[in-house]
C-alpha positions in Angstrom: -5.7 16.1 -18.2 -5.7 15.2 -21.9 -8.1 13.9 -24.5 -7.8 10.3 -25.7 -6.6 10.0 -29.3 -7.6 6.8 -31.1 -4.7 4.7 -32.3 -2.1 5.9 -29.8 -0.5 3.9 -27.0 -1.4 4.6 -23.3 -0.2 3.3 -20.0 -2.4 2.2 -17.2 -1.0 2.0 -13.6 -3.1 0.3 -11.0 -2.7 -0.8 -7.4 -4.8 -2.6 -4.9 -4.6 -3.0 -1.1 -7.0 -4.6 1.4 -8.8 -1.3 1.7 -8.9 0.3 -1.7 -8.3 0.2 -5.5 -6.7 2.9 -7.6 -5.8 3.4 -11.3 -4.2 6.1 -13.5 -4.4 6.3 -17.3 -1.3 8.1 -18.7 0.2 9.2 -22.1 3.7 10.8 -22.3 3.8 11.4 -18.5 0.5 13.3 -18.7 -2.6 12.1 -16.7 -5.6 11.3 -18.9 -7.9 9.9 -16.2 -7.7 8.5 -12.7 -10.1 6.5 -10.5 -10.1 5.0 -7.0 -12.5 3.5 -4.6 -12.6 2.0 -1.1 -13.5 -1.6 -0.8 -16.7 -2.8 0.8 -16.8 -5.4 3.5 -17.1 -8.5 1.3 -14.5 -7.2 -1.2 -11.9 -7.1 1.5 -12.0 -10.9 1.7 -10.3 -11.3 -1.7 -6.5 -11.7 -1.9 -4.6 -8.7 -3.1 -3.5 -10.4 -6.4 -7.2 -11.0 -7.2 -8.1 -7.4 -6.5 -5.4 -6.2 -8.9 -7.1 -8.2 -11.7 -10.5 -6.6 -10.9 
């Protein structure tokens, strides 16, 4: 893990499925932060393309 440096460029990768969401913040192939969660019952009703915009 690395610290964020203001004024630098970072890359965010994210993905969604009908059961979970996940994201990774990266800089120069190094992980800065990551997050994921399982979807609750009502969240599973959204189309995948809407979940990826969440």
